[in-house]
Jmol script that loads the backbone (N, CA, C; Angstrom):
load data "model"
ATOM      1  N   MET A   1       1.897  27.685 -15.423  1.00  0.00           N
ATOM      2  CA  MET A   1       2.060  26.944 -14.182  1.00  0.00           C
ATOM      3  C   MET A   1       0.720  26.942 -13.441  1.00  0.00           C
ATOM      4  N   PRO A   2       0.260  25.740 -12.988  1.00  0.00           N
ATOM      5  CA  PRO A   2      -1.031  25.646 -12.295  1.00  0.00           C
ATOM      6  C   PRO A   2      -1.000  26.364 -10.950  1.00  0.00           C
ATOM      7  N   HIS A   3      -2.171  26.753 -10.535  1.00  0.00           N
ATOM      8  CA  HIS A   3      -2.315  27.432  -9.258  1.00  0.00           C
ATOM      9  C   HIS A   3      -2.054  26.434  -8.113  1.00  0.00           C
ATOM     10  N   PRO A   4      -1.419  26.865  -6.990  1.00  0.00           N
ATOM     11  CA  PRO A   4      -1.103  25.933  -5.889  1.00  0.00           C
ATOM     12  C   PRO A   4      -2.342  25.255  -5.288  1.00  0.00           C
ATOM     13  N   VAL A   5      -3.472  25.957  -5.251  1.00  0.00           N
ATOM     14  CA  VAL A   5      -4.688  25.343  -4.706  1.00  0.00           C
ATOM     15  C   VAL A   5      -5.142  24.199  -5.600  1.00  0.00           C
ATOM     16  N   TYR A   6      -5.018  24.374  -6.922  1.00  0.00           N
ATOM     17  CA  TYR A   6      -5.380  23.322  -7.861  1.00  0.00           C
ATOM     18  C   TYR A   6      -4.515  22.085  -7.638  1.00  0.00           C
ATOM     19  N   LEU A   7      -3.223  22.296  -7.433  1.00  0.00           N
ATOM     20  CA  LEU A   7      -2.322  21.166  -7.195  1.00  0.00           C
ATOM     21  C   LEU A   7      -2.682  20.458  -5.892  1.00  0.00           C
ATOM     22  N   TRP A   8      -3.069  21.214  -4.876  1.00  0.00           N
ATOM     23  CA  TRP A   8      -3.431  20.625  -3.587  1.00  0.00           C
ATOM     24  C   TRP A   8      -4.697  19.787  -3.725  1.00  0.00           C
ATOM     25  N   VAL A   9      -5.685  20.288  -4.460  1.00  0.00           N
ATOM     26  CA  VAL A   9      -6.930  19.548  -4.661  1.00  0.00           C
ATOM     27  C   VAL A   9      -6.668  18.274  -5.449  1.00  0.00           C
ATOM     28  N   CYS A  10      -5.858  18.360  -6.484  1.00  0.00           N
ATOM     29  CA  CYS A  10      -5.537  17.175  -7.285  1.00  0.00           C
ATOM     30  C   CYS A  10      -4.807  16.139  -6.430  1.00  0.00           C
ATOM     31  N   ASP A  11      -3.899  16.604  -5.576  1.00  0.00           N
ATOM     32  CA  ASP A  11      -3.157  15.697  -4.718  1.00  0.00           C
ATOM     33  C   ASP A  11      -4.105  15.006  -3.741  1.00  0.00           C
ATOM     34  N   CYS A  12      -5.074  15.750  -3.198  1.00  0.00           N
ATOM     35  CA  CYS A  12      -6.040  15.151  -2.271  1.00  0.00           C
ATOM     36  C   CYS A  12      -6.900  14.110  -2.975  1.00  0.00           C
ATOM     37  N   ILE A  13      -7.327  14.400  -4.180  1.00  0.00           N
ATOM     38  CA  ILE A  13      -8.163  13.462  -4.933  1.00  0.00           C
ATOM     39  C   ILE A  13      -7.382  12.186  -5.234  1.00  0.00           C
ATOM     40  N   ILE A  14      -6.143  12.343  -5.594  1.00  0.00           N
ATOM     41  CA  ILE A  14      -5.309  11.172  -5.889  1.00  0.00           C
ATOM     42  C   ILE A  14      -5.125  10.316  -4.642  1.00  0.00           C
ATOM     43  N   GLN A  15      -4.914  10.950  -3.499  1.00  0.00           N
ATOM     44  CA  GLN A  15      -4.746  10.196  -2.252  1.00  0.00           C
ATOM     45  C   GLN A  15      -6.025   9.466  -1.866  1.00  0.00           C
ATOM     46  N   VAL A  16      -7.170  10.095  -2.043  1.00  0.00           N
ATOM     47  CA  VAL A  16      -8.444   9.455  -1.714  1.00  0.00           C
ATOM     48  C   VAL A  16      -8.690   8.269  -2.649  1.00  0.00           C
ATOM     49  N   LEU A  17      -8.425   8.429  -3.924  1.00  0.00           N
ATOM     50  CA  LEU A  17      -8.602   7.322  -4.865  1.00  0.00           C
ATOM     51  C   LEU A  17      -7.659   6.173  -4.540  1.00  0.00           C
ATOM     52  N   ASN A  18      -6.438   6.490  -4.161  1.00  0.00           N
ATOM     53  CA  ASN A  18      -5.480   5.462  -3.780  1.00  0.00           C
ATOM     54  C   ASN A  18      -5.963   4.718  -2.534  1.00  0.00           C
ATOM     55  N   LEU A  19      -6.507   5.452  -1.566  1.00  0.00           N
ATOM     56  CA  LEU A  19      -7.034   4.838  -0.356  1.00  0.00           C
ATOM     57  C   LEU A  19      -8.195   3.906  -0.680  1.00  0.00           C
ATOM     58  N   TYR A  20      -9.122   4.356  -1.539  1.00  0.00           N
ATOM     59  CA  TYR A  20     -10.248   3.508  -1.936  1.00  0.00           C
ATOM     60  C   TYR A  20      -9.769   2.261  -2.676  1.00  0.00           C
ATOM     61  N   ALA A  21      -8.782   2.411  -3.520  1.00  0.00           N
ATOM     62  CA  ALA A  21      -8.272   1.256  -4.268  1.00  0.00           C
ATOM     63  C   ALA A  21      -7.631   0.242  -3.324  1.00  0.00           C
ATOM     64  N   ASN A  22      -6.857   0.722  -2.362  1.00  0.00           N
ATOM     65  CA  ASN A  22      -6.214  -0.191  -1.415  1.00  0.00           C
ATOM     66  C   ASN A  22      -7.251  -0.890  -0.543  1.00  0.00           C
ATOM     67  N   ASP A  23      -8.242  -0.138  -0.048  1.00  0.00           N
ATOM     68  CA  ASP A  23      -9.277  -0.747   0.777  1.00  0.00           C
ATOM     69  C   ASP A  23     -10.115  -1.737  -0.024  1.00  0.00           C
ATOM     70  N   GLY A  24     -10.403  -1.407  -1.257  1.00  0.00           N
ATOM     71  CA  GLY A  24     -11.153  -2.318  -2.109  1.00  0.00           C
ATOM     72  C   GLY A  24     -10.405  -3.620  -2.340  1.00  0.00           C
ATOM     73  N   GLN A  25      -9.109  -3.527  -2.543  1.00  0.00           N
ATOM     74  CA  GLN A  25      -8.304  -4.731  -2.742  1.00  0.00           C
ATOM     75  C   GLN A  25      -8.279  -5.585  -1.480  1.00  0.00           C
ATOM     76  N   ARG A  26      -8.183  -4.944  -0.325  1.00  0.00           N
ATOM     77  CA  ARG A  26      -8.182  -5.703   0.930  1.00  0.00           C
ATOM     78  C   ARG A  26      -9.521  -6.393   1.166  1.00  0.00           C
ATOM     79  N   LEU A  27     -10.619  -5.725   0.855  1.00  0.00           N
ATOM     80  CA  LEU A  27     -11.924  -6.359   0.982  1.00  0.00           C
ATOM     81  C   LEU A  27     -12.068  -7.542   0.023  1.00  0.00           C
ATOM     82  N   PHE A  28     -11.572  -7.384  -1.192  1.00  0.00           N
ATOM     83  CA  PHE A  28     -11.615  -8.462  -2.172  1.00  0.00           C
ATOM     84  C   PHE A  28     -10.802  -9.660  -1.693  1.00  0.00           C
ATOM     85  N   ASP A  29      -9.594  -9.408  -1.186  1.00  0.00           N
ATOM     86  CA  ASP A  29      -8.762 -10.494  -0.669  1.00  0.00           C
ATOM     87  C   ASP A  29      -9.423 -11.166   0.531  1.00  0.00           C
ATOM     88  N   GLY A  30     -10.034 -10.369   1.396  1.00  0.00           N
ATOM     89  CA  GLY A  30     -10.719 -10.936   2.550  1.00  0.00           C
ATOM     90  C   GLY A  30     -11.887 -11.815   2.147  1.00  0.00           C
ATOM     91  N   ALA A  31     -12.628 -11.402   1.125  1.00  0.00           N
ATOM     92  CA  ALA A  31     -13.762 -12.198   0.656  1.00  0.00           C
ATOM     93  C   ALA A  31     -13.294 -13.529   0.068  1.00  0.00           C
ATOM     94  N   ILE A  32     -12.132 -13.518  -0.550  1.00  0.00           N
ATOM     95  CA  ILE A  32     -11.600 -14.758  -1.124  1.00  0.00           C
ATOM     96  C   ILE A  32     -11.123 -15.708  -0.030  1.00  0.00           C
ATOM     97  N   TRP A  33     -10.418 -15.179   0.967  1.00  0.00           N
ATOM     98  CA  TRP A  33      -9.772 -16.022   1.974  1.00  0.00           C
ATOM     99  C   TRP A  33     -10.673 -16.399   3.143  1.00  0.00           C
ATOM    100  N   ILE A  34     -11.842 -15.784   3.307  1.00  0.00           N
ATOM    101  CA  ILE A  34     -12.678 -16.044   4.478  1.00  0.00           C
ATOM    102  C   ILE A  34     -13.147 -17.496   4.530  1.00  0.00           C
ATOM    103  N   GLY A  35     -13.359 -18.107   3.403  1.00  0.00           N
ATOM    104  CA  GLY A  35     -13.804 -19.498   3.385  1.00  0.00           C
ATOM    105  C   GLY A  35     -12.767 -20.479   3.894  1.00  0.00           C
ATOM    106  N   HIS A  36     -11.501 -20.116   3.794  1.00  0.00           N
ATOM    107  CA  HIS A  36     -10.440 -21.016   4.226  1.00  0.00           C
ATOM    108  C   HIS A  36     -10.381 -21.148   5.748  1.00  0.00           C
ATOM    109  N   PHE A  37     -10.876 -20.164   6.472  1.00  0.00           N
ATOM    110  CA  PHE A  37     -10.842 -20.254   7.923  1.00  0.00           C
ATOM    111  C   PHE A  37     -11.798 -21.318   8.446  1.00  0.00           C
ATOM    112  N   GLY A  38     -12.849 -21.571   7.721  1.00  0.00           N
ATOM    113  CA  GLY A  38     -13.779 -22.616   8.136  1.00  0.00           C
ATOM    114  C   GLY A  38     -13.434 -23.970   7.569  1.00  0.00           C
ATOM    115  N   SER A  39     -13.034 -23.998   6.308  1.00  0.00           N
ATOM    116  CA  SER A  39     -12.789 -25.283   5.661  1.00  0.00           C
ATOM    117  C   SER A  39     -11.396 -25.836   5.951  1.00  0.00           C
ATOM    118  N   GLY A  40     -10.443 -24.980   6.260  1.00  0.00           N
ATOM    119  CA  GLY A  40      -9.074 -25.443   6.510  1.00  0.00           C
ATOM    120  C   GLY A  40      -8.964 -26.439   7.651  1.00  0.00           C
ATOM    121  N   PRO A  41      -9.466 -26.114   8.841  1.00  0.00           N
ATOM    122  CA  PRO A  41      -9.385 -27.089   9.936  1.00  0.00           C
ATOM    123  C   PRO A  41     -10.163 -28.372   9.662  1.00  0.00           C
ATOM    124  N   LEU A  42     -11.310 -28.255   8.979  1.00  0.00           N
ATOM    125  CA  LEU A  42     -12.070 -29.469   8.662  1.00  0.00           C
ATOM    126  C   LEU A  42     -11.295 -30.377   7.706  1.00  0.00           C
ATOM    127  N   LEU A  43     -10.657 -29.788   6.721  1.00  0.00           N
ATOM    128  CA  LEU A  43      -9.850 -30.585   5.793  1.00  0.00           C
ATOM    129  C   LEU A  43      -8.646 -31.203   6.499  1.00  0.00           C
ATOM    130  N   LEU A  44      -8.065 -30.466   7.419  1.00  0.00           N
ATOM    131  CA  LEU A  44      -6.919 -30.976   8.178  1.00  0.00           C
ATOM    132  C   LEU A  44      -7.338 -32.182   9.019  1.00  0.00           C
ATOM    133  N   ILE A  45      -8.441 -32.067   9.733  1.00  0.00           N
ATOM    134  CA  ILE A  45      -8.908 -33.173  10.573  1.00  0.00           C
ATOM    135  C   ILE A  45      -9.326 -34.368   9.709  1.00  0.00           C
ATOM    136  N   GLY A  46     -10.020 -34.095   8.618  1.00  0.00           N
ATOM    137  CA  GLY A  46     -10.417 -35.189   7.730  1.00  0.00           C
ATOM    138  C   GLY A  46      -9.225 -35.875   7.091  1.00  0.00           C
ATOM    139  N   GLY A  47      -8.239 -35.092   6.685  1.00  0.00           N
ATOM    140  CA  GLY A  47      -7.034 -35.679   6.100  1.00  0.00           C
ATOM    141  C   GLY A  47      -6.245 -36.496   7.102  1.00  0.00           C
ATOM    142  N   MET A  48      -6.182 -36.005   8.344  1.00  0.00           N
ATOM    143  CA  MET A  48      -5.489 -36.779   9.381  1.00  0.00           C
ATOM    144  C   MET A  48      -6.211 -38.091   9.661  1.00  0.00           C
ATOM    145  N   ALA A  49      -7.540 -38.044   9.746  1.00  0.00           N
ATOM    146  CA  ALA A  49      -8.300 -39.270  10.011  1.00  0.00           C
ATOM    147  C   ALA A  49      -8.121 -40.281   8.880  1.00  0.00           C
ATOM    148  N   TYR A  50      -8.130 -39.793   7.651  1.00  0.00           N
ATOM    149  CA  TYR A  50      -7.938 -40.695   6.508  1.00  0.00           C
ATOM    150  C   TYR A  50      -6.524 -41.278   6.504  1.00  0.00           C
ATOM    151  N   SER A  51      -5.529 -40.447   6.809  1.00  0.00           N
ATOM    152  CA  SER A  51      -4.149 -40.937   6.861  1.00  0.00           C
ATOM    153  C   SER A  51      -3.969 -41.968   7.960  1.00  0.00           C
ATOM    154  N   VAL A  52      -4.578 -41.734   9.105  1.00  0.00           N
ATOM    155  CA  VAL A  52      -4.473 -42.702  10.203  1.00  0.00           C
ATOM    156  C   VAL A  52      -5.168 -44.007   9.826  1.00  0.00           C
ATOM    157  N   SER A  53      -6.272 -43.918   9.110  1.00  0.00           N
ATOM    158  CA  SER A  53      -6.958 -45.152   8.709  1.00  0.00           C
ATOM    159  C   SER A  53      -6.143 -45.945   7.692  1.00  0.00           C
ATOM    160  N   LEU A  54      -5.353 -45.254   6.872  1.00  0.00           N
ATOM    161  CA  LEU A  54      -4.514 -45.954   5.884  1.00  0.00           C
ATOM    162  C   LEU A  54      -3.194 -46.434   6.467  1.00  0.00           C
ATOM    163  N   ILE A  55      -2.510 -45.554   7.206  1.00  0.00           N
ATOM    164  CA  ILE A  55      -1.138 -45.839   7.638  1.00  0.00           C
ATOM    165  C   ILE A  55      -1.082 -46.284   9.090  1.00  0.00           C
ATOM    166  N   GLY A  56      -1.935 -45.719   9.904  1.00  0.00           N
ATOM    167  CA  GLY A  56      -1.910 -46.056  11.325  1.00  0.00           C
ATOM    168  C   GLY A  56      -1.276 -44.929  12.134  1.00  0.00           C
ATOM    169  N   VAL A  57      -0.658 -45.318  13.227  1.00  0.00           N
ATOM    170  CA  VAL A  57      -0.080 -44.349  14.160  1.00  0.00           C
ATOM    171  C   VAL A  57       1.050 -43.546  13.512  1.00  0.00           C
ATOM    172  N   TRP A  58       1.683 -44.111  12.524  1.00  0.00           N
ATOM    173  CA  TRP A  58       2.804 -43.414  11.875  1.00  0.00           C
ATOM    174  C   TRP A  58       2.363 -42.100  11.232  1.00  0.00           C
ATOM    175  N   ALA A  59       1.122 -42.025  10.833  1.00  0.00           N
ATOM    176  CA  ALA A  59       0.602 -40.777  10.270  1.00  0.00           C
ATOM    177  C   ALA A  59       0.578 -39.685  11.332  1.00  0.00           C
ATOM    178  N   LEU A  60       0.196 -40.043  12.548  1.00  0.00           N
ATOM    179  CA  LEU A  60       0.207 -39.058  13.634  1.00  0.00           C
ATOM    180  C   LEU A  60       1.623 -38.628  13.997  1.00  0.00           C
ATOM    181  N   ILE A  61       2.548 -39.565  13.951  1.00  0.00           N
ATOM    182  CA  ILE A  61       3.949 -39.217  14.230  1.00  0.00           C
ATOM    183  C   ILE A  61       4.474 -38.275  13.159  1.00  0.00           C
ATOM    184  N   GLY A  62       4.156 -38.534  11.907  1.00  0.00           N
ATOM    185  CA  GLY A  62       4.583 -37.651  10.825  1.00  0.00           C
ATOM    186  C   GLY A  62       3.964 -36.267  10.938  1.00  0.00           C
ATOM    187  N   PHE A  63       2.710 -36.214  11.324  1.00  0.00           N
ATOM    188  CA  PHE A  63       2.058 -34.922  11.498  1.00  0.00           C
ATOM    189  C   PHE A  63       2.675 -34.158  12.662  1.00  0.00           C
ATOM    190  N   ALA A  64       3.019 -34.845  13.741  1.00  0.00           N
ATOM    191  CA  ALA A  64       3.663 -34.191  14.889  1.00  0.00           C
ATOM    192  C   ALA A  64       5.022 -33.624  14.489  1.00  0.00           C
ATOM    193  N   ILE A  65       5.770 -34.373  13.696  1.00  0.00           N
ATOM    194  CA  ILE A  65       7.065 -33.869  13.222  1.00  0.00           C
ATOM    195  C   ILE A  65       6.866 -32.635  12.340  1.00  0.00           C
ATOM    196  N   LEU A  66       5.853 -32.670  11.500  1.00  0.00           N
ATOM    197  CA  LEU A  66       5.545 -31.513  10.655  1.00  0.00           C
ATOM    198  C   LEU A  66       5.247 -30.282  11.494  1.00  0.00           C
ATOM    199  N   LEU A  67       4.443 -30.439  12.541  1.00  0.00           N
ATOM    200  CA  LEU A  67       4.121 -29.312  13.418  1.00  0.00           C
ATOM    201  C   LEU A  67       5.345 -28.813  14.170  1.00  0.00           C
ATOM    202  N   LEU A  68       6.232 -29.719  14.555  1.00  0.00           N
ATOM    203  CA  LEU A  68       7.443 -29.308  15.267  1.00  0.00           C
ATOM    204  C   LEU A  68       8.412 -28.551  14.367  1.00  0.00           C
ATOM    205  N   LEU A  69       8.356 -28.792  13.072  1.00  0.00           N
ATOM    206  CA  LEU A  69       9.277 -28.127  12.149  1.00  0.00           C
ATOM    207  C   LEU A  69       8.766 -26.784  11.638  1.00  0.00           C
ATOM    208  N   ILE A  70       7.529 -26.429  11.917  1.00  0.00           N
ATOM    209  CA  ILE A  70       6.989 -25.147  11.458  1.00  0.00           C
ATOM    210  C   ILE A  70       7.777 -23.963  12.008  1.00  0.00           C
ATOM    211  N   PRO A  71       8.141 -23.914  13.310  1.00  0.00           N
ATOM    212  CA  PRO A  71       8.949 -22.773  13.788  1.00  0.00           C
ATOM    213  C   PRO A  71      10.292 -22.652  13.070  1.00  0.00           C
ATOM    214  N   LEU A  72      10.886 -23.774  12.702  1.00  0.00           N
ATOM    215  CA  LEU A  72      12.145 -23.731  11.960  1.00  0.00           C
ATOM    216  C   LEU A  72      11.943 -23.108  10.580  1.00  0.00           C
ATOM    217  N   GLN A  73      10.841 -23.444   9.926  1.00  0.00           N
ATOM    218  CA  GLN A  73      10.552 -22.871   8.614  1.00  0.00           C
ATOM    219  C   GLN A  73      10.287 -21.382   8.714  1.00  0.00           C
ATOM    220  N   VAL A  74       9.556 -20.967   9.737  1.00  0.00           N
ATOM    221  CA  VAL A  74       9.241 -19.551   9.901  1.00  0.00           C
ATOM    222  C   VAL A  74      10.501 -18.757  10.190  1.00  0.00           C
ATOM    223  N   SER A  75      11.362 -19.267  11.071  1.00  0.00           N
ATOM    224  CA  SER A  75      12.601 -18.544  11.379  1.00  0.00           C
ATOM    225  C   SER A  75      13.503 -18.482  10.150  1.00  0.00           C
ATOM    226  N   HIS A  76      13.509 -19.523   9.340  1.00  0.00           N
ATOM    227  CA  HIS A  76      14.318 -19.522   8.115  1.00  0.00           C
ATOM    228  C   HIS A  76      13.826 -18.453   7.142  1.00  0.00           C
ATOM    229  N   SER A  77      12.503 -18.310   7.029  1.00  0.00           N
ATOM    230  CA  SER A  77      11.984 -17.295   6.106  1.00  0.00           C
ATOM    231  C   SER A  77      12.264 -15.899   6.621  1.00  0.00           C
ATOM    232  N   PHE A  78      12.232 -15.680   7.945  1.00  0.00           N
ATOM    233  CA  PHE A  78      12.555 -14.360   8.492  1.00  0.00           C
ATOM    234  C   PHE A  78      14.017 -14.014   8.283  1.00  0.00           C
ATOM    235  N   ILE A  79      14.879 -15.004   8.397  1.00  0.00           N
ATOM    236  CA  ILE A  79      16.310 -14.756   8.227  1.00  0.00           C
ATOM    237  C   ILE A  79      16.612 -14.367   6.789  1.00  0.00           C
ATOM    238  N   HIS A  80      16.027 -15.064   5.823  1.00  0.00           N
ATOM    239  CA  HIS A  80      16.355 -14.824   4.427  1.00  0.00           C
ATOM    240  C   HIS A  80      15.558 -13.705   3.778  1.00  0.00           C
ATOM    241  N   TYR A  81      14.327 -13.493   4.203  1.00  0.00           N
ATOM    242  CA  TYR A  81      13.468 -12.529   3.516  1.00  0.00           C
ATOM    243  C   TYR A  81      13.108 -11.332   4.365  1.00  0.00           C
ATOM    244  N   GLY A  82      13.553 -11.274   5.599  1.00  0.00           N
ATOM    245  CA  GLY A  82      13.249 -10.138   6.459  1.00  0.00           C
ATOM    246  C   GLY A  82      11.816 -10.212   6.955  1.00  0.00           C
ATOM    247  N   GLN A  83      11.410  -9.120   7.571  1.00  0.00           N
ATOM    248  CA  GLN A  83      10.064  -9.108   8.141  1.00  0.00           C
ATOM    249  C   GLN A  83       9.155  -8.524   7.147  1.00  0.00           C
TER     250      GLN A  83
END
end "model"
wireframe off; spacefill off
backbone 0.3
color backbone group
């Protein structure tokens, strides 16, 4: 049977490695998603302008309806999938 101090040291090392792995994954995800914060609004505005040039005012009405339905979608996901 291993000595209790050995088990404590091994447990600490495992926790530190787990912490580094989790932080590394979060940094990796952040590096991937950071570009979307700048390009997302530009694509949205460009897509709206293009839609308005093709369809007219109806594109703005459709976009307004889409924005009004977002709270309904979010509440539906909270009801079915929890927080």
